[in-house]
Residue, then its C-alpha position, 0 to 999 in steps of 0.5 A: m742563658k744566665n752565666l753561672k759562677l761557682f764557688f768551690l770549698s776544695f779549691v784544688l788544681i789538678t797537676g795533670v793539666l800542668t806541663s813543665c817547661t822543656n825545650d818544646e816551649p815556644v821560643i820568642e824570636e826578636q822579642n824585647i824582654d826586659e830583666s824585671q825584679a817585679i816579675t820575680t817578686s810577683l811570681s814568688a808571691l803567687s807561688l804562696q797560693f799553691n802547694s808544691q804540686g800546683d794545688v791551690e791552698p784552700t786557706d789562702n783562696p777563700s773566694g776561689n778567684i785569683v783576682f781577689d785571692f791573689c791581687f790580679d790576673f795576667v792577660y795571656p799570652l805573656n812573654l817571659s824569660y829565665n835567668t838563663g836567657t831562655t824565653v818562653t810564651v805563657n798562654s794560660l794560668e796553668d802554664l804559669i803554675a807549671i813554670i812556678i812549681n818547676s822553678n828553683q834557685d838555679l832556674f827562675i823567671n827574671g824577665i818580662a816583655f813590656p807592655f803587658d796587661v793585667e786584670t785587677y779589681n776597681d773598688d770604685s766601679d765594682a768592676i774588674e778592669i784591664v790595666t796596661i803595665n808599660n814598664e818596670d816602674e808601673f809594675i812595681d806600683l802595681l805590686e805596692d798596691c797589692d801590699f804583698d809584704n803586709e803580714f796581716d792575716c784575717e783569722c776567719s772560722e770555717e763556718y759556712d754562712p756564705v755572703c756574695v758580692e756582685i762584680e762586673a767582668p771586663d766584658g761587661q757581664s755581671f758575676v758573683v764572688t762567693y765567700p764562705n762567710e762574712c769574715y773573708a769578704l770583709c778581709d778582702g775590703f768589702t762591706e755589708d753594703d756590697f753584699t747581694e741580698n740573696c746568694e741563692d738568687d745568683f745560682n752559686n754552687t752549694g759549697g759547704y751545704e754539700c747537697f749534691t756532687f757532680n757526676f763526671p765527666l761534664t762539659i762547660v763553656t768558660d767566659n772566653n768561649e772555651t769548651i772544656t770537658v772536665n773529669s773530676q772536681a779538681e779539673l773543674d776547679t782548675a778551669l774556673y779559678n781564673s774564670y768569672y762565669f761559665d755555662f754548663v753543657y746540658p744534660f749532666s747528672v748529679t748525686d744528691d745527699e741521699g745517694e740518688v742520681e738526678t739528671i739535669e736537663d737544662e738550666i731551669d733544672f739546675i736553678e731548681l736544684l740550687e734553690d732547693c739546696y739553699d731552702d733546705f739549709e735556711d729551713c734548718d729547724c733544730s730541736d731543743e735536745f741537749n746532746p752536744v757534738c764537737v768540731q775541731v777547726t784549724g784556722p788560717t794561721g794553724n790555730i786549733e779551735i773546738f766548737v761545741f754545738p747543742n746537738e748534731c742538727f746545729a752542726l749540720c746546719e753550719g755546714f759540718t758533717g758527721e766526719d768532722f765531729i770529734e769526741c766532746e770532753d765530758n762536762n764537769t758537774g762536780d763540786c764547784t764553788e762560786n769562785d770556780y764559776v767566776l773564773n770560768l765565766t770571766q777568764c774565757n771567751h764564750f760563744a752561745y747557741f740558742l737551743n730554742g728561738n727562731d734565729q739560732q744564731a751564735y753570740l759572743v758573750e763576755f762576762s766581766a768580773n765587775g758584774t757587767l756583760t756584753i752580748t754580740n751576734e756574729d755579724e755584729s748587727f745586734s749587741t746588748t749589755g747588762i749585769w749579772e750576779f749569782g743567785a740561789t741554788t736550784a732544788d736540783g743542785f744547779a748554780t744559777i746566775e741572774i742576768d739583767a740584760v736590755a734584750d729580753d731573750f737574755d733577761d732571766v735567771w739561768g741554771i748553769t752546769g759545769c765549772e771547768a768544762e769546755f762547754l756550759y749548759m745554761f737553761s731557764t724557764s723560757q730559753t735554753f742555750v749552750i755556751d762554748v768556752i774558748c780559753e786562750 
């Protein structure tokens, strides 16, 4: 049976399975536990992955796996001590989270028993490996490799266009880490050469496609052969956060995006469900209707971005739903001078979505005041340059710009509407695209 590794956008840890530290915790007898600044530092860094209820912070955990979203995972059991001298055995990540969220300035972990093991990623072998930490110096070296003090934040969009990386687990099994989009994977140090060709071949969860939801309870078998019955999406996320792969216990049921309940009898049924879901997404064929919808997205650093799609179909194909839509600002088609258009085109970033054409990709279009322009697609696998200038006004009163670009798709005379709006509608006899204007 193939092992399935799910990626879930929610990344929520349920606090009901967490138990706070009490006198019922097992006390370690005759255990040599050393005071350690490194354990205090590492738990402080790990706490940033969770909120005060013990839930994983989604923006800090794009892969859904602790090794890649944090840096490493402890191998349990783990023997720790509090600053009060009390010792405790930690048997799981859930136990450790409970300790973290119940710690404060008067009660915290400041000791650990050496040696202990951690699981960390080796990018040379593309594998998770077990490393033994024998003393405080080696623990400090591990934390320096993690580089927790680096305040660099990758600002990735919430677009769901998944990329997958195949990794080897410590037991030799292969599993897949799924990122919401390429940006997050690149931020974790992967390159395009690391990506698997087809995410759907690895039977990942539908994530942003929202093709179905699980009907709970259902039972899974984790990579350490633990059988767990979960009663909610949150509990399932908790069980999988530090698991590399798992199997379902069949049968179980799901509800599809049309509200129909479907029974999954075996692995073949589930594989077919996933393949249908990916096929539906990849077969998005949007019309050239111009009826823009807008989506407001909060980035990892709290920055607000508004994306404009030519019509609802384009937004749905990017993984958004009707609940994500906000009212678009009315396009300004009033009296605009040539200088107004120049300021709009040259002082803002522009993201163009083709309304017709087979790829329906988004492109970054940069107009320069000197009359040159560059056009690059999202993954930077395509780029073209050219020149632009204003042309004659159309019979309908639209301003036009003439683009002389290396790529034929852009090499045309374009009618343009709006000079102060958040989106521009550009059209020609052969192509149509909408430009989303992002001014910093």
